[in-house]
N, C-alpha and C positions, 0 to 999 in steps of 0.2 A: 361696343361702339368708342374710338379713340377719342379720347381727349386734349383739348386744343387751347391754352392758355387761362387751364381751368375752368372752363367755360363751357356750358351746354346748349343746344338751342339753335334754333337758325342762322345763317349766316345775312347779314344784311345785304341787301342787292344793294350794289355802286350806285353812287347818287344819279347817275346820269338814266340806269336801270327807274329811278323810282321817278324820274323828274315823269322820263316818257308812260310811266304806267298808270303816273297820277293822269296826266293830260289824255290819253289816249281813255281813264275812264271817265273823262270831262266830253269828250266825246263823244260818248258811249251815252252818256245822259243824255245829250242834244239829240242825240239819232232814235231817241226812244219817240220822239214822236215830231220826225225828220220835215213835215208841215208848215209845224208850229211856228208863226215870226218872233223874233229874239229880235228884244231891242239892242241899239247898239252906242254905244257910249260916246260922250266925245273923245277926240285927240286926248294924249297924255297934257300934249303943248297950249290945247287950246284954253280959254281961261271959262271959269265956272264948275259944279260942283264935280267934285272927285268921282262919283260912284251914281248921279242921276241919270238912269238911261232919257234918251231923247225924245223918248215917246212914254207912252204905260203900259209896253209891256215889257213883261219882265227881260232884265238882261241875261249874258252868258255866266256872268258875274254870280246874280241872282240864283239862275239855277245850279250853281257851282257850291254855293252855300246853302240852300235847300238840303242837298245830300249832306244827311248823314255820316256816313261814313269822312267823307271829308273835313266835318267839323273834327270830327272825334279823331284823327289823323292830324288835326295840328291847324287847318285854316283857321286863321285866329278870330278872321270878319271880310266884312267886306268889301273894304278898301283895295284902292287899286295897291298901297305898297302892301301888305296882306296877303292879295292874291300875289303878286308880283314873287315875295317870299315863297307862301306855299307850292308855286308852282315852277320856282325859277327863272325867272321869266325875267328878260330886260323891259325895258321900255317902251323899244321900239315893239317886241315878239307883242307884248300885252296889247297893246294898240294896233297890231295888224288882225287878232284875233279879236277883237271887242269894238273897238274902235270903227264911226260910220262917218258920216256928213251930214250936212240939213239936206240934203238932195236924198242922202238912203241912207235913213234913221231906223229902217228894219231891215233882215235877211231873216229867211227859212232857216230853221235850224238845222238842215244839212249844208248850210253852208259855211254857216260857222263852224259843223264839227270837222269838216273839210279844211277849213282854217288852223286852226286846233291839231292837225292831224298833221298839217304842211309845216307848221311849227314841230312838233315833236320831231319831225321826219323829213326833213326840208329833202331827201336827196333827189325822190320820183319829177319834184318841182323843179329843183334843177339842171336833168336829164331831158327834160321839156324843154323849157328853156332855152339850151345849149344847141336842142335841135333845132328853133325856130330861127337860135343865129345861124346854124350852117344854109339852112335854108336859104335865108335870106342872104349869106354871102353867095350862094350856088347861084340866083338869080342872079345878083348883080357882076357876078364873074361872066355869067352867059350873057348879059347884054353887055358885056365890054367885048364880049370875045363876038358876037356878032353885030356888035356896030361898027 
C-alpha cells in the first residue's frame, strides 16, 4: 500500500460531503417514524427562547441531539449555534428546517426530513421552481397571444 505524507488510514471526505452525510443521517432519523409529530421552533429572528419548541413534542434538534452518533462525532449541544456549526448551516437554512409559526407549530417527521433533504441538495427543488415558472410564462404568453 502506498504511503502519502507519512500517514496511513482513510482520507477524510471533503467538508461538503461530510455536511451532506450528516444532513442525510438527520433526515433518516426522522423518517424512522414518519408520522411522528415534530415540534417546530420559533424563527431565529423572533424573540424568545433559542431552542424551546413551540409545543410539548420534541423538535428536530432534540431528535438530532438524542442520536449518540451525532454527539460522539461533535454535536456539542442543543443550541442553534451548536446545531448550525455541526451541520454547517446558515441561520436561514436552520430556520427552513426547524422553524414554524404560531399557525403551524408541528409537522410530521417526514415533512421535516424533506426540508432537511432540500437543504442538503436543493437541485430538485430548484428544478420544480423552474418548471413552475416556465408553465406560468407559457400561460401568460398564450393569454397574450390569444387576447
